[in-house]
N, C-alpha and C positions, 0 to 999 in steps of 0.2 A: 520318897515319892514326891514328885513335883506337882504342885497345884497350879493350874493355869491362872494367870492373872487376868482379871477382867479388863484392865487397862491396856494390856499387851495385845489383845485381839482387835483387829480392825472391825469397826461397825459402821453400818449405814443408817443414818437417821433420815426420816422423811421420804418423799417420793423423788423419783428421778425427774429431771427437768422436763422430759418429753411427756411423762405421765401428768405432771402438773399442768402443762399446756393443753393436753387433751381434755382434762377435767374442766379447765376454765372454758374451753371452746364449747363443750357440751352444756355447761351451765349458761353460757351466753345465749345459745340457741334456745334453751328452755325458757329463759327470761324473755327473749324477744317474742317467742310464740305466745307466751302467757300474756304479755302486755298487749299484743295486737288483738288477741281474742277478748281480753277484758275491754279494750276500746270498742270493738264491735258490739259487745254485749251492752256497754253503756249507751252507745248510739241507738241500738234497738230499744232499750228500755226508755230512753228519752222520747223516741218516736211513739212508742206504745202509750206513754203517759200523755203525750200531746193529743193523740186521738181520743183517749178516754176523757180528758178534760174538755176537748171540743164538743164531744157528744153530750157530756153532762151540762156544760154551760149552755150550749145551743138548744138543748131540750127545755131549759128553764127560762130562757129569755123570751120576752114578748116583743112587741114593737117598741123600739127605742123611744125615749121620752122626747128628745129634741133632735132636730136635724143637725148634722155636724157642720161647723163653719169651715173647717179645713179638710173635709173629706174623710175624717175619722171620728167616730163617736168616742165619748169619754167612757171607756170600758169599765173603769173602776166604779163609776156611778151606776152604770147599767147592771153590773154584777151585784152591787149593793141593793139596788131597787128590786132585783129579782130574788134577793136573799139567797144568793149562791155563795158557797164557801169555796175558795180557790186553793186551799191547802195551807200547809204549815207556813207561817211567815218566814221561817228560816229558808224555805225553798222558793219563796215568791218575792218579787220586787216590782213595784210599780215604777214605770219610767214615763217620760214625756207627759208630765202632769196628769197621770192616770189614763192616758190613751193606750199605753202599751204595758202588758204584763210580761215579766220575765220569770219563767219557772222551769227548773231542771233542764236547762240547755235550749229551751224554745222561747220564742217571743210570740205574743198573741195580741191581736187588735180586732176591732169591730168596724167594718166599713159598709157603706151602702153597696148593694150589688146591682147588676144590670136589670133585674126584674122589678126593682122598686122596693125590695126587701133589704135584708142585711146579710153580710158574710162575716163570720168569725174565722179569722185566719191564724195559722200557727206555722212558723218557719224557724229554722235553726239559728241560734245566736252565732255560731261559727260552723259553717258547713263542713262536714267531714269529721269534725271534732266532737260537737255536741249533738249532731243529727244530720240527716241528709235530706229526706223527703219533706215536702211542704203539704200541709193539710188545710182544709177549710170545711166549715159547716155552714150551709146557706139555708134560708127559708124555703127556697124553691127546689134545690137539688139534694139536700141532706149532706152527707159526708162525701167529700171529694179529696183526691190526692194528686200530687204532682211529683215526678222524679227529681225535679230541681237540678237538672243537668247531669244526673248520675249516668255515666256511660254514653252520653250523647254530646259530642263536641259541638259547640256553638249554641247549645240550649241555655236558657236562662239559669242563673244560679243566684238565688236569693239568700242573703246571709247578713245577720246583724241588724241593728236598729235603723241604719241608714239605707238598707236595701230590702224593704218589704216586698212581698210578691205582688205581681199585677194580677188582676182578676179577682176571684175565679169566675169561671163560667162553666157549667156542666156541659154545655154544648160545644165548648172549645175542645179540639182534639188532644191538646196537651194536658188537660185535667181529666182524671179518671174518676168515674163514680165508684165509690167503694160500698158495695152492697152489704158486705159482711165485715163489720169492724174488727172481728176476731182475726181476720187475715191482715196482720200488721206487717210492718217492715217493708213498706212499699219500695224504698230505696234498695234494701237488701235483695229484693226480688229481681231487681234490674241488673245486679252485678253478675 
């Protein structure tokens, strides 16, 4: 009786080339969808954090101690004077000699508003990557939001330390009064 030799029989190891290509294509689609969803989630979370911090700081600030010489208050001094905690130092960085706070993808500053009070503003460090919408908390109007050009060609797009938002003014048609801060994701509502 003859015993078949293992080496004599042809064998196929691995997947056919077409199967490997199909698996790689499916994996690429899954990765692309996951990364894009994670990016949208990160933008949404940054926007939500910006609104929460604006309402928290805005509710604690009183009238600023000194008028700004360059159009912006020293936010770091005003936050310290109001005894407000702006978060973990690993998440927060003071820029422009304390006039601007960078936290979780958003920049914050404190400027005089048109009514003689102040406006605490928050705008993305990099529009589309760290956030989209712009927010403000004013003494006169409370919480305001702006789509920051989302879906509107020719609309302003404020991004980074060199391009802070103009305004805000609750009476201006491009700034929306946000009555309920739980309705977040202003920019994502516009998509």
